[in-house]
C-alpha positions as CSV (number, residue, x, y, z in Angstrom):
1,M,25.5,-18.9,-7.5
2,T,22.1,-20.7,-7.6
3,T,19.7,-22.2,-5.2
4,E,18.4,-25.7,-5.2
5,D,15.5,-24.8,-7.5
6,G,17.8,-23.3,-10.1
7,Q,17.1,-19.6,-9.2
8,E,19.8,-17.0,-8.7
9,A,20.6,-16.4,-5.1
10,V,21.0,-12.9,-3.7
11,P,24.4,-12.3,-2.1
12,N,24.2,-11.0,1.4
13,D,26.0,-7.8,0.5
14,N,24.4,-7.0,-2.8
15,I,22.0,-4.2,-1.9
16,D,21.5,-3.1,-5.5
17,L,20.2,-6.6,-6.4
18,L,18.0,-6.5,-3.3
19,L,16.4,-3.2,-4.5
20,Q,16.0,-4.7,-8.0
21,N,14.3,-7.7,-6.5
22,L,11.7,-5.4,-4.9
23,E,10.8,-4.4,-8.5
24,Q,11.3,-7.7,-10.3
25,S,12.6,-10.8,-8.7
26,N,13.4,-14.0,-10.6
27,G,13.4,-15.9,-7.3
28,L,10.7,-16.9,-5.0
29,S,7.0,-16.9,-5.7
30,L,6.3,-16.8,-2.0
31,Q,4.8,-20.2,-2.0
32,N,5.7,-22.3,1.0
33,E,8.5,-24.5,-0.3
34,D,9.6,-25.8,3.0
35,C,6.3,-27.2,4.3
36,S,6.3,-30.5,2.4
37,G,4.9,-33.1,4.8
38,S,3.3,-30.4,7.1
39,D,0.0,-28.7,7.1
40,R,1.3,-25.2,7.4
41,K,-0.3,-22.9,4.9
42,S,1.5,-20.5,2.6
43,V,2.3,-17.1,4.0
44,L,0.1,-15.7,1.2
45,H,-2.9,-17.8,2.1
46,V,-6.0,-15.5,2.6
47,E,-9.1,-16.3,4.5
48,H,-12.4,-15.3,3.1
49,R,-13.9,-14.4,6.5
50,N,-11.0,-12.0,7.2
51,L,-11.7,-10.0,4.1
52,N,-14.9,-8.8,5.8
53,P,-14.3,-6.0,8.3
54,E,-17.4,-7.2,10.3
55,T,-15.4,-10.3,11.3
56,E,-12.9,-8.0,13.0
57,L,-15.4,-5.6,14.4
58,K,-17.4,-8.4,16.0
59,R,-14.3,-9.5,17.9
60,Y,-14.0,-6.0,19.3
61,F,-17.7,-5.1,19.9
62,G,-19.6,-8.3,19.7
63,A,-21.9,-9.6,16.9
64,R,-25.0,-7.9,18.3
65,A,-23.5,-4.5,18.3
66,V,-22.2,-4.9,14.7
67,Q,-25.3,-6.4,13.1
68,G,-27.7,-3.9,14.7
69,D,-30.9,-4.0,12.8
70,Q,-29.5,-5.3,9.5
71,R,-31.6,-8.4,9.3
72,P,-35.1,-6.8,9.0
73,R,-33.8,-4.5,6.3
74,Q,-32.5,-7.3,4.1
75,R,-36.0,-8.4,3.3
76,N,-36.7,-5.5,1.0
77,R,-33.2,-4.8,-0.4
78,Q,-32.6,-5.0,-4.1
79,F,-30.8,-8.0,-5.5
80,H,-27.0,-7.8,-5.9
81,R,-24.6,-10.6,-6.6
82,S,-23.0,-12.0,-3.5
83,T,-19.3,-11.1,-3.2
84,W,-16.5,-11.6,-0.7
85,M,-14.8,-8.2,-0.8
86,T,-17.8,-5.8,-0.5
87,N,-21.3,-5.7,0.8
88,P,-23.4,-4.1,-2.1
89,K,-25.6,-1.2,-0.9
90,D,-29.2,-0.4,-1.9
91,S,-28.1,3.1,-2.7
92,W,-25.9,1.9,-5.5
93,P,-27.0,2.2,-9.1
94,R,-28.4,-0.9,-10.8
95,F,-25.5,-3.1,-11.8
96,S,-25.1,-4.1,-15.4
97,R,-21.8,-5.5,-16.6
98,P,-19.7,-2.5,-17.6
99,G,-17.7,-4.4,-20.3
100,I,-14.9,-5.8,-18.1
101,S,-14.1,-9.5,-18.2
102,M,-11.3,-11.7,-17.0
103,T,-9.4,-14.3,-19.1
104,L,-7.2,-17.2,-18.0
105,L,-3.9,-16.9,-20.0
106,Q,-2.1,-20.0,-18.8
107,S,-1.6,-22.4,-15.9
108,K,1.9,-23.4,-15.0
109,E,3.2,-25.4,-12.0
110,G,0.1,-24.9,-10.0
111,I,-0.1,-21.1,-10.7
112,Q,-2.8,-19.6,-12.9
113,Y,-2.1,-16.4,-14.8
114,F,-5.1,-14.1,-15.5
115,T,-5.8,-10.7,-17.1
116,F,-8.7,-8.3,-17.2
117,E,-9.9,-7.3,-20.6
118,H,-11.9,-4.3,-21.7
119,G,-14.8,-4.8,-24.2
120,R,-15.2,-2.4,-27.2
121,Q,-17.9,-0.4,-25.4
122,Y,-15.8,-0.1,-22.3
123,Q,-12.8,1.1,-24.4
124,Q,-14.9,3.9,-25.8
125,V,-15.9,4.9,-22.2
126,Q,-12.2,4.8,-21.3
127,F,-11.3,7.2,-24.1
128,K,-14.0,9.6,-22.9
129,F,-12.6,9.4,-19.4
130,L,-9.1,10.3,-20.6
131,D,-10.6,13.2,-22.4
132,A,-12.4,14.3,-19.2
133,V,-9.1,14.1,-17.3
134,E,-7.3,16.2,-19.9
135,S,-10.1,18.8,-19.8
136,M,-9.3,19.5,-16.1
137,D,-13.0,19.9,-15.5
138,P,-14.2,17.4,-12.8
139,N,-17.8,17.9,-13.9
140,N,-16.9,16.0,-17.0
141,I,-16.0,12.9,-14.9
142,V,-19.2,13.3,-12.9
143,A,-21.2,13.3,-16.1
144,L,-19.4,10.3,-17.4
145,L,-20.0,8.4,-14.2
146,Q,-23.7,9.2,-14.2
147,L,-24.0,7.5,-17.6
148,N,-21.5,4.7,-16.6
149,P,-21.8,4.3,-12.8
150,Y,-19.4,1.3,-12.7
151,H,-16.5,2.7,-14.8
152,I,-13.5,1.9,-12.7
153,D,-11.0,4.7,-13.4
154,S,-13.8,7.3,-12.9
155,L,-14.6,5.8,-9.5
156,L,-10.9,5.8,-8.5
157,Q,-10.4,9.4,-9.6
158,L,-13.5,10.8,-7.9
159,S,-12.7,8.8,-4.7
160,D,-9.4,10.7,-4.5
161,V,-11.3,14.0,-4.9
162,C,-13.8,13.1,-2.2
163,R,-11.0,12.1,0.1
164,I,-9.1,15.3,-0.4
165,Q,-12.4,17.2,0.4
166,E,-12.6,15.1,3.6
167,D,-15.7,13.2,2.5
168,Q,-14.3,9.9,3.6
169,E,-17.7,8.0,3.5
170,M,-18.2,8.8,-0.1
171,A,-14.6,8.1,-1.0
172,R,-14.9,4.6,0.6
173,D,-18.2,4.0,-1.2
174,L,-16.8,4.7,-4.6
175,I,-13.8,2.3,-4.0
176,E,-16.2,-0.4,-2.8
177,R,-18.3,0.0,-5.9
178,A,-15.2,-0.4,-8.0
179,L,-14.2,-3.6,-6.2
180,Y,-17.7,-5.0,-6.6
181,S,-17.5,-4.4,-10.4
182,F,-14.2,-6.1,-10.5
183,E,-15.3,-9.1,-8.5
184,C,-18.4,-9.6,-10.7
185,A,-16.0,-9.8,-13.7
186,C,-13.6,-12.3,-12.2
187,H,-13.0,-15.6,-13.9
188,P,-14.6,-18.7,-12.1
189,L,-11.1,-20.1,-11.5
190,F,-9.6,-16.9,-10.1
191,S,-9.0,-17.3,-6.4
192,L,-8.8,-14.5,-3.9
193,T,-7.5,-16.9,-1.2
194,S,-5.2,-19.6,-2.5
195,G,-2.2,-17.4,-3.3
196,T,-1.9,-19.1,-6.7
197,S,-3.7,-16.6,-9.0
198,R,-1.6,-14.0,-10.7
199,L,-2.2,-10.6,-12.5
200,D,0.6,-9.0,-14.4
201,Y,0.9,-5.3,-13.4
202,L,2.5,-4.5,-16.7
203,R,-0.9,-5.0,-18.4
204,T,-2.8,-1.7,-18.3
205,E,-6.2,-3.3,-17.6
206,N,-5.0,-5.0,-14.4
207,R,-3.6,-2.0,-12.6
208,A,-6.9,-0.5,-11.5
209,F,-7.6,-3.7,-9.5
210,Y,-4.4,-3.4,-7.6
211,L,-5.1,0.3,-6.9
212,A,-8.7,-0.4,-5.8
213,L,-7.5,-3.1,-3.4
214,Y,-4.8,-0.8,-2.1
215,K,-7.1,2.1,-1.4
216,H,-9.7,-0.2,0.2
217,M,-7.0,-1.6,2.4
218,M,-5.9,1.8,3.6
219,F,-9.5,2.9,4.4
220,L,-9.8,-0.3,6.5
221,E,-6.7,0.5,8.4
222,K,-7.8,4.0,9.1
223,R,-11.2,2.8,10.3
224,G,-9.5,0.7,12.9
225,C,-9.6,-2.7,11.1
226,P,-5.8,-3.5,10.7
227,R,-6.4,-7.3,10.7
228,T,-8.7,-7.0,7.7
229,A,-6.3,-4.6,6.1
230,L,-3.5,-7.2,6.6
231,E,-5.5,-9.8,4.7
232,Y,-5.9,-7.4,1.8
233,C,-2.2,-6.7,1.9
234,K,-1.5,-10.4,1.6
235,L,-4.0,-10.6,-1.3
236,I,-2.3,-7.8,-3.2
237,L,1.1,-9.3,-2.6
238,S,-0.1,-12.7,-3.9
239,L,-1.2,-11.2,-7.3
240,D,2.4,-10.7,-8.3
241,P,4.7,-11.7,-5.5
242,D,7.9,-11.7,-7.5
243,A,7.6,-8.2,-9.0
244,D,5.5,-6.8,-6.0
245,P,4.5,-3.7,-8.1
246,L,3.0,-1.8,-5.2
247,C,5.8,-2.9,-2.8
248,M,3.6,-4.5,-0.2
249,L,6.7,-5.8,1.6
250,L,7.3,-2.2,2.7
251,L,3.9,-2.1,4.3
252,I,3.1,-5.6,5.6
253,D,5.2,-5.3,8.7
254,F,3.2,-2.2,9.8
255,L,-0.1,-3.9,9.4
256,T,1.1,-7.0,11.2
257,L,2.3,-5.0,14.2
258,R,-1.0,-3.0,14.2
259,S,-3.0,-6.3,14.3
260,R,-0.6,-7.9,16.8
261,E,0.0,-10.9,14.4
262,Y,3.6,-11.1,15.6
263,Q,4.2,-14.8,14.7
264,Y,3.0,-14.2,11.2
265,L,5.6,-11.5,10.5
266,L,8.3,-13.7,11.9
267,Q,7.2,-16.6,9.7
268,L,7.1,-14.4,6.7
269,H,10.6,-13.1,7.4
270,Q,11.8,-16.7,7.9
271,D,10.3,-17.9,4.6
272,L,11.6,-15.1,2.5
273,E,14.9,-14.1,4.1
274,V,17.1,-16.5,2.1
275,H,15.7,-15.3,-1.2
276,R,15.0,-11.6,-0.4
277,N,17.4,-10.6,2.4
278,L,14.6,-8.8,4.1
279,C,16.7,-7.8,7.0
280,L,18.5,-5.3,4.7
281,L,15.2,-3.4,4.4
282,P,14.8,-0.9,7.4
283,N,11.2,-1.8,8.0
284,F,11.9,-5.5,8.4
285,A,15.1,-5.0,10.4
286,F,13.3,-2.9,13.0
287,S,9.8,-4.5,12.9
288,T,11.0,-8.0,13.4
289,A,12.9,-6.9,16.5
290,L,9.8,-5.2,17.7
291,C,7.8,-8.4,17.2
292,H,10.2,-10.3,19.4
293,F,10.1,-7.6,22.1
294,H,6.3,-7.7,22.2
295,L,6.3,-11.5,22.4
296,S,8.7,-11.3,25.3
297,Q,6.2,-9.0,27.1
298,Q,3.3,-11.4,26.9
299,E,2.2,-12.6,30.3
300,D,0.9,-16.1,29.3
301,V,4.3,-17.1,27.8
302,D,6.7,-19.5,29.4
303,P,9.5,-17.5,31.1
304,E,12.2,-19.3,29.3
305,E,10.6,-18.5,25.9
306,S,10.1,-15.0,27.0
307,E,13.8,-14.6,27.8
308,K,14.8,-16.0,24.5
309,D,12.5,-13.5,22.7
310,R,14.0,-10.6,24.7
311,Q,17.5,-11.7,23.9
312,K,16.6,-12.0,20.2
313,A,14.9,-8.6,20.3
314,D,18.0,-7.0,21.8
315,Q,20.3,-8.5,19.2
316,M,18.1,-7.6,16.2
317,L,17.5,-4.0,17.4
318,E,21.2,-3.4,17.9
319,K,21.9,-4.7,14.5
320,A,19.2,-2.6,12.9
321,L,20.5,0.6,14.6
322,I,24.0,-0.2,13.5
323,M,22.8,-0.8,9.9
324,F,20.4,2.1,9.8
325,P,21.5,4.8,12.3
326,G,19.7,7.4,10.2
327,V,16.4,6.1,11.6
328,L,17.0,7.0,15.3
329,I,16.8,10.9,15.4
330,P,13.9,11.3,13.0
331,L,12.1,8.6,14.9
332,L,12.6,10.3,18.3
333,D,11.5,13.6,16.8
334,L,8.2,12.2,15.7
335,C,7.8,10.5,19.1
336,T,8.5,13.9,20.8
337,V,11.4,12.4,22.7
338,Q,14.5,14.4,23.3
339,P,17.7,12.2,23.3
340,D,20.4,12.9,25.7
341,A,23.4,14.9,24.6
342,R,25.7,12.0,24.2
343,V,23.4,10.4,21.6
344,S,22.6,13.6,19.6
345,S,26.2,14.8,19.6
346,H,27.8,11.5,18.7
347,A,28.9,11.3,15.1
348,F,27.3,7.9,14.6
349,F,23.7,9.1,15.3
350,G,24.2,12.8,14.6
351,P,23.2,14.8,11.5
352,K,25.8,13.1,9.4
353,S,23.9,9.8,9.7
354,Q,21.0,11.4,7.8
355,I,22.9,13.6,5.4
356,G,25.3,10.8,4.4
357,Q,22.5,8.3,3.5
358,P,22.4,7.3,-0.2
359,P,19.1,8.5,-1.8
360,A,17.4,5.0,-2.0
361,L,18.2,4.4,1.7
362,A,16.9,7.8,2.7
363,E,13.7,7.1,1.0
364,L,13.2,3.8,2.7
365,T,14.1,5.1,6.2
366,A,11.8,8.1,5.8
367,L,9.0,5.8,4.8
368,Y,9.5,3.6,7.8
369,V,9.8,6.4,10.3
370,G,6.8,8.3,8.9
371,R,4.6,5.2,8.9
372,T,5.5,3.4,12.1
373,H,6.7,6.0,14.6
374,S,3.5,5.6,16.7
375,M,4.6,1.9,17.4
376,W,7.6,3.2,19.3
377,R,5.9,5.6,21.6
378,E,5.0,3.1,24.3
379,T,7.0,3.6,27.5
380,A,8.3,0.1,27.7
381,V,9.4,0.2,24.0
382,M,11.1,3.5,24.5
383,F,13.1,2.3,27.5
384,W,14.1,-0.8,25.4
385,L,15.2,1.5,22.6
386,E,17.2,3.7,24.9
387,A,19.1,0.7,26.3
388,S,19.8,-0.6,22.8
389,V,21.1,2.8,21.7
390,K,23.6,3.0,24.6
391,E,24.8,-0.5,23.8
392,V,25.3,0.4,20.1
393,L,27.3,3.5,21.0
394,R,29.5,1.3,23.2
395,R,30.1,-1.1,20.3
396,V,30.8,1.8,17.9
397,D,33.4,3.3,20.3
398,A,34.9,-0.2,20.7
399,K,35.2,-0.4,16.9
400,D,33.0,-3.5,16.6
401,P,33.7,-5.0,13.1
402,L,30.0,-5.2,12.4
403,V,29.9,-1.4,12.3
404,D,32.3,-1.1,9.4
405,D,30.7,-4.0,7.6
406,C,27.3,-2.3,7.7
407,Q,28.7,1.0,6.7
408,N,30.2,-0.6,3.5
409,K,26.8,-2.2,2.7
410,K,25.0,1.1,3.0
411,Q,27.0,2.6,0.2
412,R,25.4,0.2,-2.3
413,Y,21.9,1.7,-1.9
414,K,21.9,3.9,-5.0
415,C,18.7,4.5,-6.9
416,A,15.4,2.9,-5.7
417,P,13.4,1.2,-8.5
418,R,10.2,2.6,-9.8
419,N,7.8,0.5,-7.8
420,I,9.3,1.9,-4.5
421,H,8.6,5.4,-5.8
422,R,5.1,4.3,-6.7
423,H,4.6,3.0,-3.1
424,V,5.9,6.2,-1.6
425,L,3.5,8.2,-3.7
426,L,0.5,6.0,-2.7
427,S,1.5,6.2,0.9
428,E,1.2,10.0,1.0
429,I,3.6,10.0,4.0
430,K,5.1,13.5,3.8
431,E,8.4,12.4,5.4
432,A,8.8,9.9,2.5
433,T,7.4,11.9,-0.4
434,S,9.8,14.8,0.4
435,S,12.7,12.4,-0.2
436,L,11.5,11.4,-3.7
437,P,13.9,12.3,-6.5
438,L,13.2,15.2,-8.8
439,E,12.6,13.0,-11.8
440,V,9.5,11.6,-10.0
441,T,8.1,14.8,-8.4
442,S,8.5,16.8,-11.6
443,Q,6.2,14.7,-13.6
444,P,2.4,14.6,-13.4
445,V,1.0,11.7,-11.3
446,M,-2.5,10.4,-12.1
447,G,-4.4,8.8,-9.2
448,F,-5.9,6.2,-11.5
449,D,-2.4,5.0,-12.7
450,P,0.5,6.4,-10.7
451,L,3.9,6.0,-12.2
452,P,3.0,3.4,-14.8
453,P,5.7,0.9,-15.7
454,L,8.0,2.0,-18.5
455,D,7.5,-1.3,-20.3
456,S,3.7,-1.4,-20.1
457,V,1.7,-3.9,-22.1
458,M,-1.3,-2.3,-23.8
459,S,-3.9,-4.5,-25.6
460,Y,-5.5,-1.5,-27.3
461,S,-4.5,2.1,-28.0
462,R,-6.2,5.4,-27.8
463,P,-7.1,7.0,-31.2
464,E,-5.0,10.0,-32.2
465,R,-6.8,13.3,-31.8
466,V,-6.2,17.0,-31.7
467,V,-6.1,18.1,-28.1
468,N,-7.3,21.7,-27.4
469,R,-5.9,22.3,-24.0
470,K,-7.2,25.0,-21.8
471,N,-5.1,28.0,-21.0
472,V,-4.9,26.9,-17.4
473,S,-3.2,23.7,-18.4
474,L,-0.6,25.6,-20.4
475,R,-0.1,28.0,-17.6
476,M,0.4,25.2,-15.1
477,K,3.1,23.7,-17.4
478,K,4.8,27.0,-17.5
479,V,4.8,27.2,-13.7
480,L,6.6,23.8,-13.6
481,R,9.2,25.2,-16.0
482,G,9.5,28.4,-14.0
483,G,8.7,30.6,-16.9
484,L,5.8,32.7,-15.6
485,R,5.8,36.5,-15.2
486,Q,3.9,38.2,-12.4
487,E,0.8,38.7,-14.4
488,D,0.9,35.0,-15.3
489,D,1.1,34.2,-11.5
490,M,-2.2,36.1,-11.0
491,E,-3.8,34.3,-13.9
492,V,-2.8,30.9,-12.4
493,A,-4.1,32.0,-9.0
494,R,-7.5,32.8,-10.6
495,A,-7.4,29.5,-12.4
496,G,-6.7,27.7,-9.1
497,Q,-9.7,29.4,-7.5
498,E,-11.9,28.4,-10.4
499,L,-10.6,24.9,-10.1
500,N,-11.4,24.8,-6.4
501,Q,-14.9,26.1,-7.1
502,E,-15.3,23.3,-9.7
503,V,-14.3,20.7,-7.2
504,N,-16.8,22.0,-4.7
505,R,-19.5,21.9,-7.3
506,L,-18.4,18.4,-8.1
507,M,-18.9,17.3,-4.5
508,V,-22.4,18.7,-4.4
509,A,-23.2,16.9,-7.7
510,M,-21.8,13.6,-6.4
511,R,-23.8,13.8,-3.2
512,D,-27.0,14.5,-5.1
513,M,-26.3,11.8,-7.6
514,L,-25.7,9.1,-4.9
515,A,-28.5,10.3,-2.7
516,N,-31.2,10.6,-5.3
517,I,-30.6,7.8,-7.8
518,R,-32.7,4.7,-6.9
519,F,-33.4,1.7,-8.9
520,Q,-36.2,-0.8,-8.4
521,E,-35.2,-4.4,-9.1
522,P,-37.6,-7.2,-9.8
523,P,-37.8,-9.5,-6.7
524,R,-35.2,-12.2,-6.8
525,E,-33.9,-14.7,-4.3
526,D,-30.6,-13.7,-2.8
527,N,-27.9,-16.2,-2.2
528,P,-25.3,-14.7,0.1
529,Y,-21.9,-16.2,0.5
530,R,-21.2,-15.0,2.5
531,D,2.6,13.0,25.3
532,E,6.1,14.1,25.6
533,E,8.9,12.2,27.2
534,E,12.7,12.7,27.8
535,W,15.5,10.3,28.2
536,D,17.4,10.8,31.4
């Protein structure tokens, strides 16, 4: 079966194909196909002003509070190229092109395909970085970054170290510096906003850009700028919407709810439902229902429209609960709500609903619950959920045909594709990471390239060399294989203490480096673009 544009359609009950489409779809490019003759923008259209968190902060606190005393300081600041994604800081090292460039590969049907490329000098730095990672000595990465302050993978790796050590400000600063380096290397035709520029994640050189954008987006969300984070989510999705290598479709609903852009999520769902069957993903099934509920609660809405939204919300939530009953009890647990005995003891919502879930579905539901449970804590939302659960139990006991239909569909969730595992690892949501399969958790995961595609495209290769690994590396491998004796355990513990000391020394070195390095630029004209509840 094919669609009008010759693409293969996804049958409503083919969950395996749905999961595959999250990894690599031959369907929609997420461009707005249905808006011919209208002015509606693509759901992937990005606004430059919304990439700047100050735009959002000004809405909350006012321009005067956000700008502060910035204007007088700009007179003496060193020159940096004007960029959209970051505001360069005077404390940053002097920028010189690190050896990254972008090439236009082809243009096809209004879409431009680009790739980043590493120059020969940058390749040599990259080899040294890989040596530093293998040495397991963070000081080697610090030393490399001191000589090459805009080397991308070093910035990503050290940002993770800073974040783990709870130095959030430095972690953000390193990611912003990486984004600045990338944006300075972009091709003149590369567009951040049109939704028509593509970067293939299979190409090794492109992945760091995805990861830098993702980490920047998450920092923005945690800083209380969900609307700005949503714009970056759209940007990441637009770079490769068919393959969606970081599975932004599993996150975009959360950011939309956080920023109260309810109509946007409903429009996205409408545009993609025919090609992607998004309602078969737990996050879209529940979040679109929640969008309709919030729209029904708005005071400035016509009562008739409000009633329509409420009826739609009820229908969608009941269908979501019937399709994904394993969401309810974990959701209530994280909301510190005790369900009544009839719900917790009923076979439909009881322990069997979690234990009987296929692995891929368990991973998706754990991800949704762990990420969005705070959205369900509102009193009005919880009362709505309670009423929907009671109606679902009535339909289950009445043997509603929809129940059996959904149960049959669930059995088709078998193994989640690699990009969903990659998304779960990046999310660091413990409820989801604990559900990852052993083949994922048993292999080392590098922060600068988590779970690389198995069919990666590499434009250059690392020279062969004899690796002299430290004893601690060998010991750690033996731990993973379960082959250590008691004295080996003591040696690994000592190695862990030494590694922790190295990380602490690394943090001190990083602070000193960023605090003390200053560069004087010749004057140049700047050109800015620039609670606990219980159900009765």
